[in-house]
ZAMILO-86616 format. One record per residue: x, z negated, y of N, C-alpha, C in turn. Coordinates in steps of 0.2 Angstrom, whole numbers, padded with zeros to 4 digits, always signed. Layout:
<recs>
XZYXZYXZY ...
</recs>
This chain:
<recs>
-0118+0946+0636-0120+0948+0643-0114+0953+0645 -0117+0959+0648-0113+0964+0650-0110+0963+0657 -0103+0963+0657-0099+0962+0663-0101+0968+0668 -0104+0967+0674-0106+0972+0679-0101+0976+0682 -0095+0973+0682-0089+0976+0685-0085+0980+0680 -0086+0980+0674-0082+0983+0669-0083+0990+0668 -0078+0994+0666-0078+1001+0664-0084+1003+0660 -0085+0998+0655-0091+1000+0650-0098+1000+0654 -0098+0995+0658-0105+0994+0662-0105+1001+0667 -0100+1003+0670-0100+1009+0674-0102+1015+0670 -0099+1015+0664-0101+1021+0660-0108+1021+0658 -0111+1015+0656-0118+1015+0654-0122+1016+0659 -0120+1013+0665-0124+1015+0671-0125+1022+0673 -0119+1026+0672-0119+1033+0673-0124+1037+0668 -0124+1034+0662-0128+1037+0657-0135+1036+0658 -0137+1030+0661-0144+1029+0662-0146+1033+0668 -0142+1034+0673-0144+1038+0679-0145+1045+0677 -0140+1048+0673-0141+1055+0671-0147+1056+0667 -0149+1051+0663-0155+1051+0659-0161+1051+0663 -0161+1047+0668-0166+1046+0673-0168+1053+0677 -0162+1056+0679-0163+1063+0682-0166+1068+0677 -0164+1068+0671-0166+1072+0666-0174+1071+0665 -0176+1065+0664-0183+1063+0663-0187+1065+0669 -0185+1064+0675-0189+1066+0681-0189+1073+0681 -0184+1077+0679-0185+1084+0679-0190+1087+0674 -0191+1083+0669-0195+1085+0664-0202+1083+0664 -0203+1076+0667-0209+1073+0667-0212+1071+0674 -0208+1073+0679-0209+1071+0686-0208+1064+0687 -0207+1062+0693-0206+1055+0695-0210+1050+0692 -0217+1051+0692-0222+1047+0689-0221+1046+0681 -0218+1051+0678-0217+1050+0671-0210+1047+0669 -0206+1044+0674-0200+1041+0672-0202+1033+0670 -0201+1032+0664-0202+1025+0661-0196+1023+0658 -0195+1017+0657-0189+1014+0654-0189+1016+0647 -0194+1017+0643-0194+1020+0636-0191+1027+0636 -0193+1031+0640-0191+1038+0640-0183+1038+0642 -0182+1034+0647-0175+1034+0650-0170+1032+0644 -0171+1026+0641-0167+1024+0636-0167+1028+0630 -0172+1032+0628-0172+1037+0623-0168+1042+0625 -0168+1045+0631-0164+1050+0633-0156+1048+0633 -0155+1042+0635-0148+1040+0636-0145+1037+0629 -0150+1036+0624-0147+1033+0618-0144+1026+0619 -0148+1022+0623-0146+1015+0624-0151+1011+0623 -0150+1004+0622-0155+0999+0620-0159+0997+0627 -0164+0994+0626-0168+0991+0631-0164+0986+0635 -0161+0982+0631-0157+0976+0633-0152+0979+0638 -0148+0984+0636-0143+0987+0640-0146+0989+0647 -0152+0992+0647-0155+0995+0653-0156+0989+0658 -0159+0984+0655-0161+0978+0659-0155+0974+0662 -0150+0975+0658-0144+0971+0661-0141+0975+0667 -0143+0981+0668-0140+0985+0673-0145+0987+0679 -0152+0987+0677-0157+0989+0682-0163+0984+0681 -0166+0983+0686-0172+0979+0686-0178+0982+0683 -0179+0989+0684-0185+0993+0682-0184+1000+0683 -0188+1004+0681-0188+1011+0682-0187+1013+0689 -0190+1010+0694-0190+1011+0701-0183+1010+0704 -0180+1005+0701-0173+1003+0703-0168+1009+0701 -0169+1011+0695-0165+1016+0692-0166+1023+0696 -0172+1024+0698-0174+1030+0702-0170+1030+0708 -0170+1024+0711-0167+1023+0718-0159+1024+0717 -0156+1022+0712-0149+1023+0710-0148+1031+0709 -0152+1034+0706-0152+1041+0705-0151+1045+0712 -0156+1043+0716-0156+1046+0723-0150+1045+0727 -0148+1039+0726-0141+1037+0730-0136+1041+0727 -0135+1042+0721-0130+1046+0718-0130+1053+0720 -0136+1056+0720-0137+1063+0722-0135+1064+0730 -0137+1059+0734-0135+1060+0741-0128+1059+0742 -0125+1054+0738-0118+1053+0738-0114+1060+0736 -0116+1063+0731-0113+1069+0729-0113+1075+0734 -0119+1075+0737-0120+1080+0743-0116+1079+0749 -0115+1072+0750-0111+1070+0756-0104+1072+0755 -0102+1070+0748-0095+1072+0747-0093+1079+0747 -0098+1083+0747-0097+1091+0747-0097+1093+0755 -0102+1089+0759-0102+1092+0766-0097+1088+0770 -0095+1082+0769-0091+1079+0774-0085+1082+0776 -0081+1084+0771-0075+1088+0772-0076+1094+0777 -0081+1098+0775-0082+1104+0779-0084+1102+0786 -0088+1097+0787-0090+1094+0794-0084+1092+0798 -0080+1088+0795-0074+1085+0798-0068+1090+0799 -0069+1096+0796-0063+1101+0797-0064+1105+0803 -0070+1105+0806-0072+1109+0812-0070+1105+0818 -0070+1109+0824-0068+1106+0830-0075+1105+0834 -0078+1110+0836-0084+1110+0840-0090+1107+0836 -0094+1104+0840-0100+1100+0837-0104+1105+0833 -0106+1111+0836-0110+1116+0832-0107+1118+0826 -0101+1119+0826-0097+1122+0820-0097+1117+0815 -0096+1110+0817-0096+1105+0812-0103+1104+0809 -0108+1104+0812-0115+1104+0810-0116+1110+0805 -0115+1116+0807-0116+1122+0803-0112+1121+0796 -0106+1119+0797-0102+1119+0790-0105+1114+0786 -0107+1108+0788-0109+1103+0784-0116+1105+0781 -0120+1108+0785-0127+1110+0783-0126+1115+0777 -0122+1120+0778-0121+1125+0774-0118+1123+0767 -0113+1118+0767-0111+1115+0761-0116+1111+0757 -0120+1108+0761-0126+1104+0758-0131+1108+0754 -0133+1114+0758-0137+1119+0755-0135+1122+0749 -0128+1124+0749-0125+1127+0743-0125+1122+0737 -0123+1116+0739-0123+1111+0733-0130+1111+0730 -0135+1110+0734-0142+1110+0731-0144+1116+0727 -0141+1122+0730-0143+1128+0726-0139+1128+0719 -0134+1125+0719-0130+1125+0713-0133+1120+0708 -0137+1115+0711-0140+1110+0707-0148+1110+0709 -0152+1115+0706-0159+1115+0708-0163+1109+0706 -0161+1106+0700-0165+1100+0698-0164+1095+0702 -0158+1094+0705-0157+1088+0710-0160+1090+0716 -0161+1096+0718-0164+1098+0725-0171+1096+0724 -0175+1098+0719-0182+1096+0718-0183+1089+0718 -0179+1085+0714-0179+1078+0714-0178+1075+0720 -0174+1077+0724-0172+1074+0731-0177+1076+0736 -0179+1082+0737-0183+1084+0742-0191+1084+0740 -0193+1086+0734-0200+1087+0733-0203+1080+0729 -0199+1077+0725-0202+1072+0721-0200+1065+0724 -0196+1064+0729-0194+1058+0731-0199+1054+0734 -0204+1057+0738-0210+1053+0741-0214+1049+0736 -0214+1051+0729-0218+1048+0724-0213+1043+0720 -0207+1041+0723-0203+1037+0719-0203+1030+0720 -0208+1028+0725-0208+1021+0726-0206+1019+0733 -0207+1013+0735-0205+1010+0742-0198+1010+0742 -0194+1008+0737-0187+1007+0738-0184+1013+0740 -0186+1019+0736-0183+1025+0738-0185+1028+0745 -0191+1027+0747-0194+1029+0753-0190+1025+0759 -0189+1019+0758-0185+1015+0763-0178+1018+0763 -0175+1020+0757-0168+1023+0757-0168+1029+0761 -0174+1033+0760-0174+1040+0764-0174+1039+0771 -0178+1034+0773-0178+1032+0781-0172+1030+0783 -0168+1026+0780-0161+1024+0782-0157+1030+0782 -0158+1035+0777-0153+1041+0777-0155+1045+0783 -0161+1046+0785-0163+1050+0791-0160+1047+0797 -0160+1041+0798-0157+1037+0804-0149+1038+0804 -0146+1038+0798-0139+1039+0797-0137+1046+0799 -0140+1051+0797-0139+1058+0798-0140+1059+0806 -0145+1056+0808-0147+1057+0816-0141+1054+0820 -0139+1048+0818-0134+1045+0822-0127+1049+0821 -0126+1051+0816-0120+1056+0815-0120+1062+0820 -0126+1065+0820-0127+1070+0825-0126+1068+0832 -0129+1063+0834-0129+1060+0841-0121+1058+0843 -0118+1055+0838-0112+1052+0840-0107+1058+0840 -0107+1063+0836-0103+1068+0836-0104+1073+0843 -0110+1073+0844-0112+1077+0850-0110+1073+0857 -0110+1067+0857-0108+1063+0863-0101+1063+0864 -0097+1064+0859-0090+1065+0860-0088+1072+0864 -0092+1077+0863-0091+1083+0866-0095+1084+0872 -0101+1081+0873-0105+1081+0879-0107+1074+0881 -0103+1070+0883-0105+1063+0884-0110+1062+0890 -0110+1067+0895-0114+1066+0901-0122+1068+0899 -0123+1071+0894-0130+1072+0892-0133+1068+0886 -0138+1064+0888-0141+1060+0883-0148+1062+0881 -0149+1063+0875-0156+1065+0872-0160+1059+0871 -0167+1060+0871-0172+1055+0870-0170+1052+0863 -0171+1045+0862-0168+1041+0856-0171+1044+0850 -0177+1047+0849-0180+1049+0843-0179+1056+0842 -0176+1060+0846-0175+1067+0846-0171+1069+0839 -0166+1066+0838-0162+1068+0832-0165+1066+0826 -0169+1060+0826-0173+1058+0820-0178+1063+0818 -0181+1066+0824-0186+1071+0823-0184+1077+0820 -0178+1079+0822-0174+1085+0820-0173+1085+0812 -0170+1079+0810-0168+1078+0803-0174+1078+0799 -0179+1074+0801-0185+1073+0797-0188+1080+0797 -0188+1084+0802-0191+1091+0801-0188+1095+0796 -0181+1095+0796-0177+1099+0792-0179+1097+0784 -0179+1090+0783-0181+1088+0776-0188+1090+0774 -0192+1090+0779-0199+1092+0777-0199+1100+0776 -0196+1104+0779-0195+1111+0778-0192+1112+0771 -0187+1109+0769-0184+1110+0763-0189+1108+0757 -0193+1102+0759-0198+1100+0754-0203+1106+0753 -0206+1108+0759-0211+1113+0758-0209+1120+0755 -0203+1122+0756-0200+1128+0753-0199+1127+0746 -0196+1122+0744-0195+1120+0737-0201+1120+0733 -0206+1117+0736-0213+1116+0733-0216+1122+0732 -0215+1127+0737-0219+1133+0737-0216+1139+0733 -0209+1139+0732-0205+1144+0729-0201+1141+0723 -0202+1144+0717-0198+1142+0712-0191+1143+0712 -0189+1149+0714-0182+1151+0714-0178+1152+0721 -0180+1148+0725-0178+1149+0732-0170+1148+0733 -0167+1151+0737-0160+1150+0738-0159+1146+0745 -0158+1140+0745-0158+1136+0751-0153+1138+0756 -0147+1141+0754-0142+1143+0759-0144+1148+0763 -0149+1152+0761-0152+1158+0766-0156+1155+0772 -0158+1149+0771-0161+1145+0777-0157+1142+0782 -0150+1143+0781-0146+1139+0785-0146+1141+0793 -0147+1148+0794-0147+1150+0801-0154+1147+0804 -0159+1148+0801-0165+1145+0804-0165+1138+0805 -0163+1134+0800-0162+1127+0801-0157+1125+0806 -0152+1129+0807-0147+1127+0812-0150+1128+0819 -0155+1133+0819-0158+1135+0826-0163+1129+0828 -0166+1126+0823-0170+1120+0824-0166+1114+0826 -0160+1113+0823-0156+1108+0825-0153+1108+0832 -0150+1114+0833-0147+1115+0840-0151+1115+0846 -0158+1117+0845-0162+1118+0850-0162+1112+0855 -0164+1106+0853-0164+1101+0858-0157+1099+0861 -0152+1101+0857-0145+1099+0860-0142+1104+0864 -0143+1110+0862-0139+1116+0866-0144+1121+0869 -0150+1120+0868-0155+1125+0871-0157+1131+0867 -0162+1135+0870-0164+1141+0866-0159+1147+0865 -0154+1147+0870-0149+1153+0869-0145+1151+0863 -0143+1145+0862-0139+1143+0856-0143+1144+0850 -0149+1142+0850-0154+1143+0844-0154+1150+0842 -0155+1155+0847-0156+1162+0845-0149+1164+0842 -0143+1162+0844-0137+1164+0841-0137+1162+0834 -0139+1156+0833-0139+1154+0826-0144+1158+0821 -0149+1160+0824-0154+1164+0820-0151+1171+0819 -0147+1173+0823-0144+1180+0823-0138+1180+0818 -0135+1174+0817-0129+1174+0813-0130+1175+0806 -0126+1179+0803-0127+1181+0796-0124+1175+0791 -0128+1173+0786-0126+1168+0782-0120+1171+0777 -0114+1167+0778-0109+1170+0774-0110+1168+0766 -0107+1173+0762-0107+1172+0755-0102+1166+0753 -0103+1162+0747-0098+1158+0745-0092+1163+0742 -0086+1160+0743-0080+1164+0741-0080+1168+0735 -0083+1165+0729-0083+1168+0723-0088+1174+0723 -0093+1174+0727-0098+1179+0727-0097+1185+0732 -0092+1184+0736-0091+1189+0741-0088+1196+0738 -0092+1201+0740-0090+1208+0737-0083+1210+0741 -0080+1215+0737-0074+1218+0740-0077+1222+0747 -0073+1222+0752-0074+1225+0759-0076+1232+0758 -0081+1235+0761-0083+1242+0761-0080+1245+0766 -0078+1252+0765-0076+1256+0771-0081+1256+0776 -0079+1257+0782-0083+1257+0788-0089+1263+0787 -0087+1268+0784-0092+1274+0784-0096+1273+0777 -0095+1268+0773-0098+1267+0767-0099+1274+0763 -0093+1277+0762-0093+1284+0759-0096+1283+0752 -0098+1288+0749-0101+1288+0743-0097+1286+0737 -0090+1287+0738-0085+1285+0733-0084+1277+0733 -0086+1274+0739-0085+1267+0739-0089+1263+0734 -0086+1258+0732-0090+1253+0727-0095+1249+0731 -0101+1250+0729-0106+1246+0732-0106+1239+0731 -0108+1234+0735-0108+1227+0734-0112+1224+0728 -0116+1228+0725-0121+1226+0720-0122+1232+0715 -0124+1231+0709-0125+1236+0705-0131+1240+0707 -0130+1247+0707-0136+1252+0709-0141+1253+0703 -0144+1248+0701-0149+1249+0696-0155+1252+0699 -0159+1254+0694-0165+1257+0696-0170+1252+0700 -0170+1246+0697-0174+1241+0701-0172+1239+0707 -0165+1239+0708-0162+1237+0715-0164+1243+0720 -0163+1249+0718-0164+1254+0723-0172+1255+0724 -0176+1253+0719-0183+1254+0720-0185+1248+0725 -0182+1242+0725-0184+1237+0730-0181+1239+0737 -0175+1242+0737-0173+1244+0744-0177+1249+0747 -0179+1254+0743-0183+1259+0746-0190+1257+0748 -0193+1252+0744-0199+1249+0746-0198+1246+0753 -0193+1242+0754-0192+1238+0760-0191+1243+0766 -0187+1249+0764-0186+1254+0769-0193+1257+0772 -0197+1259+0767-0203+1262+0769-0208+1258+0772 -0208+1251+0770-0213+1247+0772-0210+1240+0775 -0207+1241+0781-0204+1235+0784-0209+1229+0785 -0207+1223+0784-0211+1217+0785-0215+1215+0780 -0214+1217+0774-0217+1215+0768-0215+1208+0765 -0219+1204+0762-0217+1198+0760-0214+1199+0753 -0211+1193+0750-0209+1194+0743-0214+1196+0738 -0220+1194+0738-0225+1196+0733-0227+1203+0734 -0227+1205+0741-0229+1212+0742-0224+1217+0740 -0217+1215+0741-0212+1220+0739-0212+1220+0731 -0213+1214+0728-0213+1214+0721-0219+1219+0718 -0225+1218+0721-0230+1222+0719-0229+1230+0719 -0226+1232+0725-0225+1239+0726-0219+1242+0722 -0214+1237+0720-0209+1239+0716-0210+1238+0709 -0216+1236+0707-0217+1235+0700-0214+1229+0697 -0212+1224+0701-0209+1218+0698-0214+1212+0699 -0217+1210+0694-0223+1205+0694-0220+1198+0694 -0215+1197+0691-0212+1190+0691-0210+1188+0697 -0213+1183+0700-0211+1181+0707-0204+1178+0708 -0202+1174+0702-0195+1172+0702-0190+1177+0702 -0191+1183+0698-0186+1188+0698-0186+1191+0705 -0191+1193+0708-0191+1197+0715-0188+1192+0720 -0190+1186+0720-0187+1181+0725-0179+1181+0724 -0177+1180+0718-0169+1180+0717-0166+1187+0719 -0169+1192+0717-0166+1199+0719-0166+1200+0727 -0172+1198+0730-0172+1199+0737-0167+1194+0741 -0166+1188+0738-0161+1183+0741-0154+1186+0740 -0153+1189+0734-0146+1192+0733-0145+1198+0738 -0150+1202+0739-0149+1208+0743-0148+1205+0750 -0151+1200+0752-0150+1197+0759-0143+1194+0760 -0141+1191+0755-0134+1188+0755-0129+1193+0756 -0130+1199+0753-0126+1205+0753-0126+1209+0759 -0131+1207+0763-0132+1210+0770-0135+1217+0770 -0139+1218+0764-0143+1225+0763-0150+1224+0766 -0153+1218+0766-0159+1218+0769-0159+1211+0774 -0164+1211+0778-0164+1205+0783-0171+1203+0783 -0172+1196+0784-0178+1193+0785-0180+1192+0792 -0185+1196+0794-0187+1196+0801-0194+1192+0802 -0196+1188+0797-0202+1185+0798-0202+1180+0804 -0207+1180+0808-0207+1175+0813-0210+1168+0811 -0207+1163+0813-0209+1156+0811-0206+1155+0804 -0201+1158+0801-0199+1156+0794-0198+1149+0793 -0194+1146+0798-0192+1139+0797-0198+1134+0797 -0204+1137+0799-0210+1133+0799-0214+1134+0793 -0211+1138+0788-0215+1139+0782-0219+1145+0781 -0218+1150+0786-0221+1156+0785-0218+1161+0780 -0222+1166+0778-0219+1170+0772-0214+1174+0775 -0210+1177+0770-0204+1181+0772-0207+1188+0775 -0203+1191+0779-0204+1198+0781-0198+1202+0781 -0197+1206+0776-0191+1210+0774-0190+1216+0778 -0184+1218+0780-0183+1225+0783-0176+1226+0781 -0174+1233+0780-0168+1235+0778-0162+1234+0784 -0156+1232+0782-0151+1232+0787-0148+1239+0788 -0143+1239+0792-0140+1246+0793-0136+1247+0787 -0132+1242+0784-0129+1244+0778-0133+1246+0772 -0139+1243+0772-0144+1244+0767-0146+1252+0767 -0148+1254+0774-0150+1261+0775-0144+1266+0773 -0138+1264+0774-0133+1268+0773-0132+1269+0765 -0133+1263+0762-0132+1263+0754-0137+1267+0751 -0144+1267+0754-0149+1271+0751-0147+1278+0752 -0145+1280+0758-0143+1287+0760-0138+1289+0755 -0133+1285+0753-0127+1287+0749-0130+1287+0742 -0135+1283+0740-0138+1283+0733-0142+1289+0732 -0144+1293+0737-0148+1298+0736-0156+1297+0737 -0158+1291+0740-0165+1289+0741-0166+1290+0748 -0170+1295+0750-0172+1297+0757-0179+1293+0758 -0180+1292+0764-0186+1289+0766-0192+1292+0763 -0193+1298+0762-0199+1301+0759-0199+1300+0752 -0194+1297+0749-0195+1296+0742-0196+1289+0740 -0197+1284+0745-0199+1277+0744-0206+1277+0741 -0207+1273+0736-0214+1273+0733-0219+1270+0738 -0225+1273+0737-0230+1272+0741-0236+1270+0737 -0241+1266+0739-0247+1264+0736-0252+1269+0737 -0256+1272+0732-0261+1276+0733-0267+1272+0733 -0273+1275+0734-0279+1271+0735-0281+1267+0729 -0279+1270+0723-0280+1266+0717-0275+1261+0715 -0270+1260+0719-0265+1255+0718-0259+1257+0714 -0259+1264+0712-0253+1266+0709-0248+1268+0713 -0242+1269+0711-0236+1270+0715-0235+1278+0715 -0233+1281+0720-0231+1288+0721-0225+1288+0724 -0222+1294+0724-0215+1295+0728-0210+1291+0725 -0209+1291+0718-0204+1287+0715-0197+1290+0717 -0192+1285+0719-0186+1287+0721-0182+1292+0716 -0178+1296+0718-0175+1301+0714-0169+1298+0711 -0170+1293+0706-0165+1290+0703-0167+1290+0695 -0162+1292+0691-0163+1291+0684-0163+1284+0682 -0167+1282+0677-0166+1275+0675-0160+1274+0671 -0157+1268+0671-0151+1267+0668-0152+1266+0660 -0148+1269+0656-0148+1268+0649-0146+1262+0647 -0149+1258+0642-0147+1252+0639-0147+1253+0632 -0143+1249+0629-0142+1250+0621-0147+1245+0618 -0151+1247+0613-0155+1243+0610-0151+1239+0604 -0155+1235+0600-0151+1231+0595-0149+1236+0590 -0152+1241+0589-0150+1246+0584-0145+1251+0586 -0143+1250+0592-0137+1254+0595-0140+1261+0598 -0146+1262+0599-0149+1268+0602-0151+1266+0609 -0150+1272+0613-0152+1271+0620-0159+1271+0622 -0161+1267+0626-0168+1266+0628-0168+1265+0636 -0173+1267+0639-0174+1267+0646-0176+1260+0648 -0173+1257+0654-0175+1251+0656-0181+1252+0660 -0185+1246+0661-0191+1246+0665-0190+1243+0671 
</recs>
C-alpha cells in the first residue's frame, strides 16, 4: 500500500496529473480515461487507484494545480501594489500572461472545464466566490463607506471567465494579455464608475520585460532601429490597416494575402503589443470582432519605411490586390544556398 504522505506518492501523483493534462489536451476532457492516463504516465492501474478515485477526481486535481500555479504567479503582483485598482490590474495581467505562456492549460481551464464533471464545476463555483471576496475585501479597505450589492463581484468574475472561454473557443492563437484593458474596464465599472473604466480601456498593455524593444527616439528617425523586423509581410499588414481602418483579423489577412488565421492573429497581436496598431472595436470585451487601426508610431514607421498611404494594397472588383507597397521582398536562403523571394 502506497503511503499517501511519502515523497514517492507525491511524485507519482504529479506524474498522473501531468499525464491527465496531456491526455485532455489531445482527446478533450471527455476522452480522459484511466487507461489513457496510466499509459501516458507509464504507471500501473493499481498506483492510479491508490492516489485517485477515478478520472474525474484526477481532472479535479489537475484543475486545482493549474489554478494554484496561476495564483502563485498573480498573488505577489497583486500584493506588491498599494491602490485597489493597481492591485487588480497587476494580478489580472500576471494571470493572463501565465495562461499565454501555457496555452494548453488555458484551454483546459477556461474552455474544457464545464465538461469535466460536477466536482470540477463545484470547484469553479468556489473559485468564483473566492476571487469575488478578494476583490470586495481589498476594495473595502480603500473605500469602506461604499458597499456594492452582494452578487456584483461574483457577476464580474463570472463575466470575465465567460469572456475568456468565448475568446479561447473562437480564436486558436489569441494572446489573452491583450484583453487586460478591456477586462479591467469590466471589473472596475461597478466599483469605480464609467470614468475609471474608460481610463482602463485607454491604457496601453505593457510588454513583458523580455519582449520590450529598445526605446525609440522621439522623432522615430529612419536610422532608429524599429521595434520589429520590417519584413515585407509586416509592412504589407501595416499598410492594409492604414488604408482600411476598422478591419477584422480575417479581413486584414485576406487583403494582405495571409490566409492562415493563426498567423495573422499572432502577427496583429504582436504589432498591437509593440504599439504600432490599436484595436478600436466596439464591444470587444463582449466577444465582438477586432477592428484595427494604425497608431501614431505605426504611421511614423510606415512613413520612415517608405510606404505612403497611396501605396497600401487595395482590392479591385475581381478581389485581386493593387497598389502593392514599394518594398522589395526580403531574400531568403534556400536549402541549396541560393536566394529566393519570400511570399
